[in-house]
GUGU-313146 format. One record per atom (N, C-alpha, C): y, z, x negated. Coordinates in steps of 0.05 Angstrom, whole numbers, plus 5000, padded with zeros to 4 digits. Atoms other than C-alpha are relative to their C-alpha. Last residue first. Example, Ala and Ser with C-alpha at 12.3 -4.5 7.8 and 13.67 -1.06 7.14 Angstrom:
// residues 2
    yy    zz    xx
  4976  4999  5016
  4979  5143  4727
  5022  5014  5015
  4976  5000  4982
  4910  5156  4754
  5024  5000  4982
END
This chain:
// residues 76
    yy    zz    xx
  4996  4995  4972
  4975  5136  5303
  4988  4978  5017
  5018  4980  4991
  4949  5136  5232
  5002  5005  5030
  5027  5011  5000
  4982  5070  5215
  4980  5020  5011
  5003  5019  4978
  5049  5097  5237
  4972  4989  5001
  4997  4986  4974
  5045  5159  5194
  4997  4982  5023
  5025  4986  4994
  5019  5118  5136
  5001  5015  5026
  5019  5020  4991
  5080  5072  5140
  4973  5013  5007
  4991  5011  4975
  5129  5130  5135
  4979  4981  5012
  5004  4979  4980
  5090  5164  5080
  5007  4990  5028
  5029  4998  4995
  5087  5100  5040
  4994  5021  5021
  5008  5023  4984
  5162  5091  5049
  4970  5000  5006
  4990  4995  4973
  5176  5162  5025
  4992  4976  5018
  5017  4979  4987
  5131  5152  4964
  5008  5004  5029
  5026  5011  4993
  5165  5086  4946
  4982  5020  5014
  5015  5009  5022
  5235  5116  4948
  4972  4990  5010
  4989  4991  5026
  5292  5139  4992
  4985  4989  4976
  4997  5024  5016
  5274  5099  5054
  5010  5006  4972
  5024  5016  4998
  5248  5155  5098
  5000  4975  4983
  5023  4986  5012
  5301  5203  5074
  4975  4984  5001
  5001  5004  5029
  5357  5153  5089
  4975  5013  4987
  4982  4981  5013
  5341  5153  5164
  4997  4997  4970
  4983  5016  5019
  5310  5099  5206
  5022  5018  4989
  5011  4998  5026
  5257  5144  5238
  5016  4985  4978
  4994  4973  5010
  5298  5154  5301
  4989  5005  4972
  4973  4997  5011
  5297  5078  5309
  5007  5028  4990
  4982  4988  4980
  5222  5079  5318
  5027  5003  4987
  4987  4975  5009
  5186  5034  5269
  5021  5009  5020
  4972  4999  4990
  5142  4984  5305
  5012  5026  4991
  4991  4975  4989
  5076  4969  5269
  5029  4995  5011
  5003  5002  4971
  5036  4908  5250
  5007  5027  5014
  5019  4979  4992
  5033  4928  5177
  4996  5001  5030
  5023  4997  5018
  5064  4866  5146
  4979  5020  5010
  5017  5024  5000
  5108  4848  5205
  4975  5003  4983
  5012  5003  4974
  5135  4918  5214
  4982  4976  5002
  5021  4979  4997
  5145  4927  5140
  4986  4997  5027
  5023  5008  5017
  5182  4860  5134
  4978  5020  5003
  5012  5024  4988
  5228  4876  5193
  4975  4992  4984
  5013  4991  4976
  5242  4945  5165
  4985  4977  5014
  5025  4986  5008
  5257  4916  5097
  4985  5009  5024
  5019  5021  5009
  5308  4867  5126
  4973  5013  4993
  5009  5015  4977
  5340  4924  5164
  4981  4978  4993
  5019  4983  4985
  5341  4968  5102
  4990  4985  5025
  5025  5001  5014
  5373  4912  5061
  4979  5017  5015
  5011  5027  4995
  5429  4907  5112
  4972  4998  4988
  5009  5001  4972
  5441  4982  5110
  4988  4973  5007
  4978  4994  4982
  5443  4984  5034
  4990  4996  5028
  5003  5008  4972
  5384  4991  4987
  5026  5007  5015
  5020  5021  4998
  5385  4992  4911
  4995  4990  5028
  4988  5025  4992
  5451  5030  4905
  4980  4977  5002
  4999  5018  5023
  5421  5087  4865
  5012  4973  5006
  4981  4988  5019
  5437  5136  4921
  5004  4982  4976
  4974  5001  4987
  5401  5090  4971
  5022  5011  4981
  4990  5027  4997
  5341  5075  4929
  5028  4999  5011
  4985  5001  4975
  5329  5148  4910
  5014  4973  5001
  5008  4977  4983
  5277  5165  4857
  5015  4999  5027
  4978  4987  4986
  5283  5097  4823
  4988  5023  5017
  4990  4977  5015
  5231  5075  4772
  5023  5015  5012
  5022  4983  5009
  5189  5028  4814
  5009  5025  4986
  5008  4982  4978
  5250  5000  4851
  4978  5020  4990
  5022  4985  5011
  5279  4969  4787
  4992  5022  5021
  4997  4971  4998
  5323  4916  4818
  4975  5014  4991
  4990  4990  5025
  5323  4843  4795
  5004  5030  5000
  5020  5001  5022
  5278  4817  4850
  5009  5012  4974
  4984  5001  5025
  5325  4841  4905
  4981  5000  4976
  4972  4996  4992
  5298  4830  4975
  5018  4997  4976
  4992  5025  4987
  5231  4801  4953
  5029  5001  5010
  4992  5019  5021
  5227  4859  4904
  5007  4972  5012
  4974  4992  5011
  5227  4908  4962
  5010  4979  4980
  4980  5005  4979
  5171  4870  4997
  5028  5008  4990
  4996  5029  4997
  5130  4868  4933
  5021  4993  5020
  4984  5008  5023
  5141  4942  4923
  5005  4970  5000
  4972  4992  4994
  5116  4954  4993
  5018  4993  4977
  4989  5018  4979
  5054  4913  4978
  5028  5008  5007
  4994  5027  5012
  5041  4949  4912
  5012  4981  5021
  4976  4999  5017
  5049  5017  4944
  5007  4973  4989
  4976  5000  4984
  5000  5000  5000
  5025  5000  4983
END
């Protein structure tokens, strides 16, 4: 899952170092537009619908947070 999410992130900005960032938003790697693109890609890739209440910075802070978010949807 981590590799697929990393691929999706790199499809948005191939020159960013997502693998070594602890906070994509604070580090300027994801802005609100990027988050919407990523949400669409995640929903398509994992056949899920992310609830708008889950679209908070903490859930998109880093690779671990994104994996947790997706895992929670896949387990339901």
